[in-house]
HTML snippet that shows the backbone in 3Dmol.js (N, CA, C, O; Angstrom):
<script src="https://3Dmol.org/build/3Dmol-min.js"></script>
<div id="view" style="width:600px;height:400px;position:relative"></div>
<script>
const pdb = `
ATOM      1  N   MET A   1     192.272 254.219 137.846  1.00  0.00           N
ATOM      2  CA  MET A   1     191.530 253.835 138.997  1.00  0.00           C
ATOM      3  C   MET A   1     192.463 253.173 140.103  1.00  0.00           C
ATOM      4  O   MET A   1     193.433 252.464 139.836  1.00  0.00           O
ATOM      5  N   LYS A   2     192.074 253.471 141.252  1.00  0.00           N
ATOM      6  CA  LYS A   2     192.871 253.154 142.381  1.00  0.00           C
ATOM      7  C   LYS A   2     192.729 251.650 142.614  1.00  0.00           C
ATOM      8  O   LYS A   2     191.633 251.093 142.550  1.00  0.00           O
ATOM      9  N   GLU A   3     193.870 251.007 142.887  1.00  0.00           N
ATOM     10  CA  GLU A   3     193.761 249.503 143.236  1.00  0.00           C
ATOM     11  C   GLU A   3     193.311 249.372 144.694  1.00  0.00           C
ATOM     12  O   GLU A   3     193.584 250.236 145.527  1.00  0.00           O
ATOM     13  N   LYS A   4     192.633 248.299 144.969  1.00  0.00           N
ATOM     14  CA  LYS A   4     192.188 248.036 146.359  1.00  0.00           C
ATOM     15  C   LYS A   4     193.493 247.410 147.044  1.00  0.00           C
ATOM     16  O   LYS A   4     194.271 246.672 146.440  1.00  0.00           O
ATOM     17  N   LYS A   5     193.632 247.788 148.349  1.00  0.00           N
ATOM     18  CA  LYS A   5     194.761 247.335 149.130  1.00  0.00           C
ATOM     19  C   LYS A   5     194.545 245.981 149.637  1.00  0.00           C
ATOM     20  O   LYS A   5     193.475 245.713 150.184  1.00  0.00           O
ATOM     21  N   LEU A   6     195.507 245.062 149.500  1.00  0.00           N
ATOM     22  CA  LEU A   6     195.289 243.717 150.086  1.00  0.00           C
ATOM     23  C   LEU A   6     195.583 243.660 151.538  1.00  0.00           C
ATOM     24  O   LEU A   6     196.680 243.977 151.999  1.00  0.00           O
ATOM     25  N   VAL A   7     194.555 243.238 152.265  1.00  0.00           N
ATOM     26  CA  VAL A   7     194.629 243.143 153.783  1.00  0.00           C
ATOM     27  C   VAL A   7     195.136 241.934 154.290  1.00  0.00           C
ATOM     28  O   VAL A   7     194.481 240.939 153.980  1.00  0.00           O
ATOM     29  N   LEU A   8     196.220 241.744 155.049  1.00  0.00           N
ATOM     30  CA  LEU A   8     196.717 240.554 155.444  1.00  0.00           C
ATOM     31  C   LEU A   8     196.606 240.453 157.087  1.00  0.00           C
ATOM     32  O   LEU A   8     196.835 241.447 157.776  1.00  0.00           O
ATOM     33  N   ARG A   9     196.294 239.376 157.580  1.00  0.00           N
ATOM     34  CA  ARG A   9     196.341 239.080 158.957  1.00  0.00           C
ATOM     35  C   ARG A   9     196.912 237.790 159.377  1.00  0.00           C
ATOM     36  O   ARG A   9     196.893 236.907 158.520  1.00  0.00           O
ATOM     37  N   THR A  10     197.396 237.518 160.482  1.00  0.00           N
ATOM     38  CA  THR A  10     198.064 236.133 160.848  1.00  0.00           C
ATOM     39  C   THR A  10     197.111 235.345 161.685  1.00  0.00           C
ATOM     40  O   THR A  10     196.583 235.869 162.666  1.00  0.00           O
ATOM     41  N   CYS A  11     196.862 234.078 161.333  1.00  0.00           N
ATOM     42  CA  CYS A  11     196.061 233.215 162.161  1.00  0.00           C
ATOM     43  C   CYS A  11     196.859 232.834 163.474  1.00  0.00           C
ATOM     44  O   CYS A  11     198.051 232.525 163.470  1.00  0.00           O
ATOM     45  N   VAL A  12     196.133 232.890 164.488  1.00  0.00           N
ATOM     46  CA  VAL A  12     196.630 232.648 165.737  1.00  0.00           C
ATOM     47  C   VAL A  12     197.162 231.240 166.138  1.00  0.00           C
ATOM     48  O   VAL A  12     198.068 231.020 166.942  1.00  0.00           O
ATOM     49  N   ALA A  13     196.381 230.252 165.378  1.00  0.00           N
ATOM     50  CA  ALA A  13     196.733 228.927 165.552  1.00  0.00           C
ATOM     51  C   ALA A  13     197.861 228.389 164.597  1.00  0.00           C
ATOM     52  O   ALA A  13     198.784 227.721 165.062  1.00  0.00           O
ATOM     53  N   SER A  14     197.785 228.664 163.354  1.00  0.00           N
ATOM     54  CA  SER A  14     198.849 228.165 162.369  1.00  0.00           C
ATOM     55  C   SER A  14     199.994 229.120 162.111  1.00  0.00           C
ATOM     56  O   SER A  14     201.016 228.769 161.521  1.00  0.00           O
ATOM     57  N   ARG A  15     199.772 230.417 162.605  1.00  0.00           N
ATOM     58  CA  ARG A  15     200.732 231.542 162.342  1.00  0.00           C
ATOM     59  C   ARG A  15     200.932 231.825 160.874  1.00  0.00           C
ATOM     60  O   ARG A  15     201.915 232.431 160.447  1.00  0.00           O
ATOM     61  N   GLU A  16     199.925 231.343 160.099  1.00  0.00           N
ATOM     62  CA  GLU A  16     199.897 231.725 158.604  1.00  0.00           C
ATOM     63  C   GLU A  16     199.444 232.977 158.319  1.00  0.00           C
ATOM     64  O   GLU A  16     198.416 233.392 158.855  1.00  0.00           O
ATOM     65  N   VAL A  17     200.205 233.782 157.380  1.00  0.00           N
ATOM     66  CA  VAL A  17     199.588 235.045 157.041  1.00  0.00           C
ATOM     67  C   VAL A  17     198.652 234.752 155.771  1.00  0.00           C
ATOM     68  O   VAL A  17     199.015 234.122 154.778  1.00  0.00           O
ATOM     69  N   CYS A  18     197.435 235.293 155.964  1.00  0.00           N
ATOM     70  CA  CYS A  18     196.389 235.134 155.021  1.00  0.00           C
ATOM     71  C   CYS A  18     195.675 236.375 154.711  1.00  0.00           C
ATOM     72  O   CYS A  18     195.895 237.348 155.432  1.00  0.00           O
ATOM     73  N   GLU A  19     194.758 236.484 153.627  1.00  0.00           N
ATOM     74  CA  GLU A  19     193.969 237.476 153.395  1.00  0.00           C
ATOM     75  C   GLU A  19     192.951 237.568 154.552  1.00  0.00           C
ATOM     76  O   GLU A  19     192.666 236.558 155.196  1.00  0.00           O
ATOM     77  N   LYS A  20     192.394 238.783 154.825  1.00  0.00           N
ATOM     78  CA  LYS A  20     191.487 238.910 155.830  1.00  0.00           C
ATOM     79  C   LYS A  20     190.301 238.187 155.639  1.00  0.00           C
ATOM     80  O   LYS A  20     189.694 237.670 156.577  1.00  0.00           O
ATOM     81  N   LYS A  21     189.901 238.119 154.340  1.00  0.00           N
ATOM     82  CA  LYS A  21     188.540 237.508 153.918  1.00  0.00           C
ATOM     83  C   LYS A  21     188.586 235.931 154.063  1.00  0.00           C
ATOM     84  O   LYS A  21     187.548 235.270 154.049  1.00  0.00           O
ATOM     85  N   ASP A  22     189.750 235.401 154.192  1.00  0.00           N
ATOM     86  CA  ASP A  22     190.071 233.905 154.456  1.00  0.00           C
ATOM     87  C   ASP A  22     189.976 233.617 155.936  1.00  0.00           C
ATOM     88  O   ASP A  22     190.120 232.439 156.262  1.00  0.00           O
ATOM     89  N   LEU A  23     189.753 234.524 156.896  1.00  0.00           N
ATOM     90  CA  LEU A  23     189.935 234.178 158.235  1.00  0.00           C
ATOM     91  C   LEU A  23     188.614 234.679 158.913  1.00  0.00           C
ATOM     92  O   LEU A  23     187.933 235.587 158.437  1.00  0.00           O
ATOM     93  N   PHE A  24     188.305 233.989 160.096  1.00  0.00           N
ATOM     94  CA  PHE A  24     187.311 234.386 161.079  1.00  0.00           C
ATOM     95  C   PHE A  24     187.912 235.372 162.090  1.00  0.00           C
ATOM     96  O   PHE A  24     189.051 235.190 162.521  1.00  0.00           O
ATOM     97  N   ARG A  25     187.154 236.422 162.477  1.00  0.00           N
ATOM     98  CA  ARG A  25     187.556 237.411 163.590  1.00  0.00           C
ATOM     99  C   ARG A  25     186.782 236.871 164.839  1.00  0.00           C
ATOM    100  O   ARG A  25     185.574 236.639 164.785  1.00  0.00           O
ATOM    101  N   ILE A  26     187.463 236.700 165.865  1.00  0.00           N
ATOM    102  CA  ILE A  26     186.902 236.492 167.125  1.00  0.00           C
ATOM    103  C   ILE A  26     187.258 237.415 168.092  1.00  0.00           C
ATOM    104  O   ILE A  26     188.447 237.598 168.352  1.00  0.00           O
ATOM    105  N   VAL A  27     186.219 238.130 168.758  1.00  0.00           N
ATOM    106  CA  VAL A  27     186.386 239.277 169.606  1.00  0.00           C
ATOM    107  C   VAL A  27     186.195 239.080 171.079  1.00  0.00           C
ATOM    108  O   VAL A  27     185.260 238.387 171.480  1.00  0.00           O
ATOM    109  N   ARG A  28     187.018 239.643 171.888  1.00  0.00           N
ATOM    110  CA  ARG A  28     186.755 239.861 173.368  1.00  0.00           C
ATOM    111  C   ARG A  28     186.282 241.227 173.555  1.00  0.00           C
ATOM    112  O   ARG A  28     187.101 242.143 173.488  1.00  0.00           O
ATOM    113  N   THR A  29     184.858 241.502 173.817  1.00  0.00           N
ATOM    114  CA  THR A  29     184.229 242.620 174.021  1.00  0.00           C
ATOM    115  C   THR A  29     184.786 243.314 175.266  1.00  0.00           C
ATOM    116  O   THR A  29     185.384 242.680 176.135  1.00  0.00           O
ATOM    117  N   PRO A  30     184.559 244.722 175.333  1.00  0.00           N
ATOM    118  CA  PRO A  30     185.006 245.461 176.587  1.00  0.00           C
ATOM    119  C   PRO A  30     184.195 244.769 177.778  1.00  0.00           C
ATOM    120  O   PRO A  30     184.653 244.851 178.917  1.00  0.00           O
ATOM    121  N   GLU A  31     183.027 244.104 177.542  1.00  0.00           N
ATOM    122  CA  GLU A  31     182.104 243.557 178.632  1.00  0.00           C
ATOM    123  C   GLU A  31     182.672 242.151 178.867  1.00  0.00           C
ATOM    124  O   GLU A  31     181.987 241.370 179.527  1.00  0.00           O
ATOM    125  N   HIS A  32     183.933 241.731 178.359  1.00  0.00           N
ATOM    126  CA  HIS A  32     184.483 240.403 178.662  1.00  0.00           C
ATOM    127  C   HIS A  32     183.552 239.263 178.197  1.00  0.00           C
ATOM    128  O   HIS A  32     183.473 238.253 178.896  1.00  0.00           O
ATOM    129  N   THR A  33     182.838 239.370 177.045  1.00  0.00           N
ATOM    130  CA  THR A  33     182.119 238.332 176.384  1.00  0.00           C
ATOM    131  C   THR A  33     182.962 237.941 175.161  1.00  0.00           C
ATOM    132  O   THR A  33     183.627 238.836 174.640  1.00  0.00           O
ATOM    133  N   VAL A  34     183.009 236.690 174.641  1.00  0.00           N
ATOM    134  CA  VAL A  34     183.637 236.451 173.324  1.00  0.00           C
ATOM    135  C   VAL A  34     182.486 236.120 172.228  1.00  0.00           C
ATOM    136  O   VAL A  34     181.472 235.466 172.469  1.00  0.00           O
ATOM    137  N   LEU A  35     182.810 236.659 171.058  1.00  0.00           N
ATOM    138  CA  LEU A  35     181.825 236.560 170.021  1.00  0.00           C
ATOM    139  C   LEU A  35     182.640 236.407 168.649  1.00  0.00           C
ATOM    140  O   LEU A  35     183.825 236.723 168.541  1.00  0.00           O
ATOM    141  N   VAL A  36     181.873 235.894 167.638  1.00  0.00           N
ATOM    142  CA  VAL A  36     182.359 235.703 166.320  1.00  0.00           C
ATOM    143  C   VAL A  36     181.992 237.002 165.617  1.00  0.00           C
ATOM    144  O   VAL A  36     180.809 237.341 165.592  1.00  0.00           O
ATOM    145  N   ASP A  37     182.856 237.689 165.091  1.00  0.00           N
ATOM    146  CA  ASP A  37     182.589 238.924 164.253  1.00  0.00           C
ATOM    147  C   ASP A  37     182.713 238.703 162.817  1.00  0.00           C
ATOM    148  O   ASP A  37     183.832 238.657 162.307  1.00  0.00           O
ATOM    149  N   LEU A  38     181.667 238.564 162.136  1.00  0.00           N
ATOM    150  CA  LEU A  38     181.570 238.231 160.677  1.00  0.00           C
ATOM    151  C   LEU A  38     181.919 239.480 159.932  1.00  0.00           C
ATOM    152  O   LEU A  38     182.547 239.398 158.876  1.00  0.00           O
ATOM    153  N   LYS A  39     181.543 240.643 160.429  1.00  0.00           N
ATOM    154  CA  LYS A  39     181.701 241.827 159.605  1.00  0.00           C
ATOM    155  C   LYS A  39     182.994 242.537 159.794  1.00  0.00           C
ATOM    156  O   LYS A  39     183.322 243.391 158.971  1.00  0.00           O
ATOM    157  N   GLY A  40     183.826 242.230 160.905  1.00  0.00           N
ATOM    158  CA  GLY A  40     185.093 242.692 161.214  1.00  0.00           C
ATOM    159  C   GLY A  40     185.050 244.064 161.757  1.00  0.00           C
ATOM    160  O   GLY A  40     186.024 244.806 161.628  1.00  0.00           O
ATOM    161  N   LYS A  41     183.972 244.440 162.357  1.00  0.00           N
ATOM    162  CA  LYS A  41     183.887 245.820 162.864  1.00  0.00           C
ATOM    163  C   LYS A  41     183.621 246.051 164.314  1.00  0.00           C
ATOM    164  O   LYS A  41     183.602 247.171 164.824  1.00  0.00           O
ATOM    165  N   ALA A  42     183.388 244.770 165.042  1.00  0.00           N
ATOM    166  CA  ALA A  42     183.076 244.854 166.512  1.00  0.00           C
ATOM    167  C   ALA A  42     184.119 245.439 167.288  1.00  0.00           C
ATOM    168  O   ALA A  42     185.293 245.180 167.026  1.00  0.00           O
ATOM    169  N   ASN A  43     183.790 246.226 168.244  1.00  0.00           N
ATOM    170  CA  ASN A  43     184.620 246.738 169.188  1.00  0.00           C
ATOM    171  C   ASN A  43     185.316 245.773 170.060  1.00  0.00           C
ATOM    172  O   ASN A  43     184.626 244.852 170.496  1.00  0.00           O
ATOM    173  N   GLY A  44     186.579 245.822 170.397  1.00  0.00           N
ATOM    174  CA  GLY A  44     187.250 244.935 171.515  1.00  0.00           C
ATOM    175  C   GLY A  44     188.478 244.336 170.757  1.00  0.00           C
ATOM    176  O   GLY A  44     188.760 244.569 169.581  1.00  0.00           O
ATOM    177  N   ARG A  45     189.177 243.513 171.635  1.00  0.00           N
ATOM    178  CA  ARG A  45     190.274 242.841 171.179  1.00  0.00           C
ATOM    179  C   ARG A  45     190.053 241.587 170.168  1.00  0.00           C
ATOM    180  O   ARG A  45     189.375 240.628 170.536  1.00  0.00           O
ATOM    181  N   GLY A  46     190.571 241.626 169.055  1.00  0.00           N
ATOM    182  CA  GLY A  46     190.415 240.702 168.059  1.00  0.00           C
ATOM    183  C   GLY A  46     191.452 239.678 167.950  1.00  0.00           C
ATOM    184  O   GLY A  46     192.580 239.933 168.372  1.00  0.00           O
ATOM    185  N   ALA A  47     191.170 238.486 167.398  1.00  0.00           N
ATOM    186  CA  ALA A  47     192.124 237.418 167.006  1.00  0.00           C
ATOM    187  C   ALA A  47     191.564 236.747 165.669  1.00  0.00           C
ATOM    188  O   ALA A  47     190.350 236.605 165.519  1.00  0.00           O
ATOM    189  N   TYR A  48     192.312 236.417 164.884  1.00  0.00           N
ATOM    190  CA  TYR A  48     192.009 235.775 163.680  1.00  0.00           C
ATOM    191  C   TYR A  48     192.277 234.327 163.505  1.00  0.00           C
ATOM    192  O   TYR A  48     193.347 233.882 163.922  1.00  0.00           O
ATOM    193  N   LEU A  49     191.441 233.566 162.947  1.00  0.00           N
ATOM    194  CA  LEU A  49     191.514 232.231 162.828  1.00  0.00           C
ATOM    195  C   LEU A  49     191.210 231.845 161.364  1.00  0.00           C
ATOM    196  O   LEU A  49     190.291 232.381 160.746  1.00  0.00           O
ATOM    197  N   LYS A  50     192.019 230.886 160.822  1.00  0.00           N
ATOM    198  CA  LYS A  50     191.786 230.535 159.384  1.00  0.00           C
ATOM    199  C   LYS A  50     190.452 229.607 159.436  1.00  0.00           C
ATOM    200  O   LYS A  50     190.085 228.861 160.344  1.00  0.00           O
ATOM    201  N   LYS A  51     189.821 229.892 158.147  1.00  0.00           N
ATOM    202  CA  LYS A  51     188.533 229.183 157.880  1.00  0.00           C
ATOM    203  C   LYS A  51     188.977 227.709 157.342  1.00  0.00           C
ATOM    204  O   LYS A  51     189.038 227.362 156.162  1.00  0.00           O
ATOM    205  N   ASP A  52     189.238 227.020 158.360  1.00  0.00           N
ATOM    206  CA  ASP A  52     189.646 225.403 158.127  1.00  0.00           C
ATOM    207  C   ASP A  52     189.343 224.605 159.337  1.00  0.00           C
ATOM    208  O   ASP A  52     189.658 225.011 160.455  1.00  0.00           O
ATOM    209  N   ARG A  53     188.792 223.577 159.155  1.00  0.00           N
ATOM    210  CA  ARG A  53     188.132 222.710 160.147  1.00  0.00           C
ATOM    211  C   ARG A  53     189.369 222.241 160.990  1.00  0.00           C
ATOM    212  O   ARG A  53     189.250 222.255 162.216  1.00  0.00           O
ATOM    213  N   ASP A  54     190.550 221.828 160.426  1.00  0.00           N
ATOM    214  CA  ASP A  54     191.722 221.428 161.083  1.00  0.00           C
ATOM    215  C   ASP A  54     192.334 222.428 162.116  1.00  0.00           C
ATOM    216  O   ASP A  54     192.694 222.128 163.255  1.00  0.00           O
ATOM    217  N   ILE A  55     192.395 223.657 161.540  1.00  0.00           N
ATOM    218  CA  ILE A  55     192.928 224.780 162.144  1.00  0.00           C
ATOM    219  C   ILE A  55     191.955 225.194 163.409  1.00  0.00           C
ATOM    220  O   ILE A  55     192.492 225.540 164.461  1.00  0.00           O
ATOM    221  N   ILE A  56     190.769 225.162 163.318  1.00  0.00           N
ATOM    222  CA  ILE A  56     189.798 225.453 164.438  1.00  0.00           C
ATOM    223  C   ILE A  56     190.106 224.383 165.400  1.00  0.00           C
ATOM    224  O   ILE A  56     190.174 224.723 166.581  1.00  0.00           O
ATOM    225  N   GLY A  57     190.314 223.085 165.083  1.00  0.00           N
ATOM    226  CA  GLY A  57     190.525 222.077 166.004  1.00  0.00           C
ATOM    227  C   GLY A  57     191.789 222.219 166.799  1.00  0.00           C
ATOM    228  O   GLY A  57     191.883 222.011 168.008  1.00  0.00           O
ATOM    229  N   LEU A  58     192.840 222.630 165.918  1.00  0.00           N
ATOM    230  CA  LEU A  58     194.103 222.876 166.519  1.00  0.00           C
ATOM    231  C   LEU A  58     194.156 224.117 167.528  1.00  0.00           C
ATOM    232  O   LEU A  58     194.894 224.125 168.513  1.00  0.00           O
ATOM    233  N   ALA A  59     193.359 225.090 167.207  1.00  0.00           N
ATOM    234  CA  ALA A  59     193.116 226.380 168.148  1.00  0.00           C
ATOM    235  C   ALA A  59     192.619 225.919 169.477  1.00  0.00           C
ATOM    236  O   ALA A  59     193.101 226.285 170.549  1.00  0.00           O
ATOM    237  N   LYS A  60     191.548 225.028 169.323  1.00  0.00           N
ATOM    238  CA  LYS A  60     190.879 224.618 170.395  1.00  0.00           C
ATOM    239  C   LYS A  60     191.772 223.730 171.383  1.00  0.00           C
ATOM    240  O   LYS A  60     191.720 223.906 172.601  1.00  0.00           O
ATOM    241  N   LYS A  61     192.551 222.817 170.822  1.00  0.00           N
ATOM    242  CA  LYS A  61     193.464 221.964 171.455  1.00  0.00           C
ATOM    243  C   LYS A  61     194.480 222.643 172.185  1.00  0.00           C
ATOM    244  O   LYS A  61     194.702 222.339 173.356  1.00  0.00           O
ATOM    245  N   ASN A  62     195.154 223.590 171.561  1.00  0.00           N
ATOM    246  CA  ASN A  62     196.289 224.335 172.148  1.00  0.00           C
ATOM    247  C   ASN A  62     195.953 225.474 172.845  1.00  0.00           C
ATOM    248  O   ASN A  62     196.835 226.050 173.481  1.00  0.00           O
ATOM    249  N   LYS A  63     194.553 225.997 172.828  1.00  0.00           N
ATOM    250  CA  LYS A  63     194.087 227.136 173.595  1.00  0.00           C
ATOM    251  C   LYS A  63     194.836 228.461 172.967  1.00  0.00           C
ATOM    252  O   LYS A  63     195.361 229.303 173.695  1.00  0.00           O
ATOM    253  N   ALA A  64     194.826 228.539 171.641  1.00  0.00           N
ATOM    254  CA  ALA A  64     195.490 229.656 171.017  1.00  0.00           C
ATOM    255  C   ALA A  64     194.674 230.933 171.189  1.00  0.00           C
ATOM    256  O   ALA A  64     195.176 232.036 171.404  1.00  0.00           O
ATOM    257  N   LEU A  65     193.384 230.687 171.077  1.00  0.00           N
ATOM    258  CA  LEU A  65     192.442 231.902 171.204  1.00  0.00           C
ATOM    259  C   LEU A  65     192.548 232.443 172.672  1.00  0.00           C
ATOM    260  O   LEU A  65     192.768 233.624 172.941  1.00  0.00           O
ATOM    261  N   ASP A  66     192.360 231.403 173.626  1.00  0.00           N
ATOM    262  CA  ASP A  66     192.377 231.746 175.068  1.00  0.00           C
ATOM    263  C   ASP A  66     193.699 232.668 175.352  1.00  0.00           C
ATOM    264  O   ASP A  66     193.537 233.739 175.937  1.00  0.00           O
ATOM    265  N   ARG A  67     194.823 232.315 175.000  1.00  0.00           N
ATOM    266  CA  ARG A  67     196.035 233.147 175.100  1.00  0.00           C
ATOM    267  C   ARG A  67     195.957 234.528 174.519  1.00  0.00           C
ATOM    268  O   ARG A  67     196.288 235.543 175.132  1.00  0.00           O
ATOM    269  N   LYS A  68     195.491 234.493 173.280  1.00  0.00           N
ATOM    270  CA  LYS A  68     195.544 235.805 172.439  1.00  0.00           C
ATOM    271  C   LYS A  68     194.453 236.713 173.140  1.00  0.00           C
ATOM    272  O   LYS A  68     194.732 237.900 173.308  1.00  0.00           O
ATOM    273  N   LEU A  69     193.242 236.232 173.555  1.00  0.00           N
ATOM    274  CA  LEU A  69     192.142 237.067 173.872  1.00  0.00           C
ATOM    275  C   LEU A  69     192.147 237.300 175.269  1.00  0.00           C
ATOM    276  O   LEU A  69     191.354 238.109 175.749  1.00  0.00           O
ATOM    277  N   GLU A  70     193.014 236.634 176.026  1.00  0.00           N
ATOM    278  CA  GLU A  70     193.341 236.645 177.521  1.00  0.00           C
ATOM    279  C   GLU A  70     192.011 236.310 178.371  1.00  0.00           C
ATOM    280  O   GLU A  70     191.760 236.854 179.447  1.00  0.00           O
ATOM    281  N   ILE A  71     191.218 235.376 177.769  1.00  0.00           N
ATOM    282  CA  ILE A  71     190.060 235.076 178.448  1.00  0.00           C
ATOM    283  C   ILE A  71     189.753 233.645 178.013  1.00  0.00           C
ATOM    284  O   ILE A  71     190.217 233.225 176.953  1.00  0.00           O
ATOM    285  N   GLU A  72     188.933 232.830 178.849  1.00  0.00           N
ATOM    286  CA  GLU A  72     188.679 231.496 178.344  1.00  0.00           C
ATOM    287  C   GLU A  72     187.486 231.562 177.403  1.00  0.00           C
ATOM    288  O   GLU A  72     186.415 232.114 177.655  1.00  0.00           O
ATOM    289  N   VAL A  73     187.826 230.905 176.249  1.00  0.00           N
ATOM    290  CA  VAL A  73     186.792 231.023 175.062  1.00  0.00           C
ATOM    291  C   VAL A  73     185.886 229.738 175.266  1.00  0.00           C
ATOM    292  O   VAL A  73     186.347 228.605 175.403  1.00  0.00           O
ATOM    293  N   PRO A  74     184.532 230.061 175.268  1.00  0.00           N
ATOM    294  CA  PRO A  74     183.618 228.876 175.519  1.00  0.00           C
ATOM    295  C   PRO A  74     183.518 227.996 174.292  1.00  0.00           C
ATOM    296  O   PRO A  74     183.768 228.399 173.155  1.00  0.00           O
ATOM    297  N   GLU A  75     183.165 226.863 174.574  1.00  0.00           N
ATOM    298  CA  GLU A  75     183.112 225.725 173.649  1.00  0.00           C
ATOM    299  C   GLU A  75     181.903 226.094 172.429  1.00  0.00           C
ATOM    300  O   GLU A  75     181.893 225.592 171.306  1.00  0.00           O
ATOM    301  N   ALA A  76     181.065 226.934 172.870  1.00  0.00           N
ATOM    302  CA  ALA A  76     180.058 227.239 171.743  1.00  0.00           C
ATOM    303  C   ALA A  76     180.574 228.043 170.689  1.00  0.00           C
ATOM    304  O   ALA A  76     180.010 228.131 169.598  1.00  0.00           O
ATOM    305  N   ILE A  77     181.767 228.709 171.019  1.00  0.00           N
ATOM    306  CA  ILE A  77     182.334 229.748 169.994  1.00  0.00           C
ATOM    307  C   ILE A  77     182.896 228.766 168.909  1.00  0.00           C
ATOM    308  O   ILE A  77     182.676 228.988 167.718  1.00  0.00           O
ATOM    309  N   TYR A  78     183.664 227.620 169.345  1.00  0.00           N
ATOM    310  CA  TYR A  78     184.214 226.608 168.375  1.00  0.00           C
ATOM    311  C   TYR A  78     183.128 226.014 167.439  1.00  0.00           C
ATOM    312  O   TYR A  78     183.205 225.996 166.211  1.00  0.00           O
ATOM    313  N   GLU A  79     182.093 225.526 168.199  1.00  0.00           N
ATOM    314  CA  GLU A  79     180.920 225.037 167.414  1.00  0.00           C
ATOM    315  C   GLU A  79     180.168 226.133 166.403  1.00  0.00           C
ATOM    316  O   GLU A  79     179.594 225.772 165.375  1.00  0.00           O
ATOM    317  N   GLU A  80     180.233 227.196 166.737  1.00  0.00           N
ATOM    318  CA  GLU A  80     179.630 228.378 165.963  1.00  0.00           C
ATOM    319  C   GLU A  80     180.585 228.469 164.683  1.00  0.00           C
ATOM    320  O   GLU A  80     180.115 228.575 163.550  1.00  0.00           O
ATOM    321  N   LEU A  81     181.918 228.422 164.934  1.00  0.00           N
ATOM    322  CA  LEU A  81     182.870 228.633 163.855  1.00  0.00           C
ATOM    323  C   LEU A  81     182.789 227.331 162.941  1.00  0.00           C
ATOM    324  O   LEU A  81     182.934 227.466 161.726  1.00  0.00           O
ATOM    325  N   LEU A  82     182.553 226.029 163.514  1.00  0.00           N
ATOM    326  CA  LEU A  82     182.499 224.989 162.640  1.00  0.00           C
ATOM    327  C   LEU A  82     181.141 224.960 161.913  1.00  0.00           C
ATOM    328  O   LEU A  82     181.010 224.318 160.871  1.00  0.00           O
ATOM    329  N   GLY A  83     180.189 225.619 162.435  1.00  0.00           N
ATOM    330  CA  GLY A  83     178.816 225.743 161.727  1.00  0.00           C
ATOM    331  C   GLY A  83     178.966 226.606 160.495  1.00  0.00           C
ATOM    332  O   GLY A  83     178.378 226.324 159.451  1.00  0.00           O
ATOM    333  N   TYR A  84     179.726 227.618 160.614  1.00  0.00           N
ATOM    334  CA  TYR A  84     179.904 228.532 159.505  1.00  0.00           C
ATOM    335  C   TYR A  84     180.533 227.898 158.300  1.00  0.00           C
ATOM    336  O   TYR A  84     180.194 228.269 157.176  1.00  0.00           O
ATOM    337  N   LEU A  85     181.404 226.989 158.471  1.00  0.00           N
ATOM    338  CA  LEU A  85     182.081 226.207 157.391  1.00  0.00           C
ATOM    339  C   LEU A  85     181.212 225.341 156.754  1.00  0.00           C
ATOM    340  O   LEU A  85     181.595 224.824 155.705  1.00  0.00           O
ATOM    341  N   GLU A  86     179.966 225.049 157.248  1.00  0.00           N
ATOM    342  CA  GLU A  86     179.189 224.110 156.531  1.00  0.00           C
ATOM    343  C   GLU A  86     178.098 224.742 155.564  1.00  0.00           C
ATOM    344  O   GLU A  86     177.369 224.010 154.894  1.00  0.00           O
TER     345      GLU A  86
END
`;
const viewer = $3Dmol.createViewer("view");
viewer.addModel(pdb, "pdb");
viewer.setStyle({}, {cartoon: {color: "spectrum"}});
viewer.zoomTo();
viewer.render();
</script>
């Protein structure tokens, strides 16, 4: 039987390489809105962030998502990410 391929992505805040399932995907859509993509299929430019409260705080502090997505990420996105951790 064929073995499933291990999918790795890099967290934009910690620069750590993790499995895709251990990361959140945040997307800037073609309409220039930002959303959290839980299924990993949304159309647009994506950035990955580790599922860790400290990493989310670090990304917010150093604006890693803003630079990667080339748009200002709203405060509500960070709150939504923290909500998914609980």
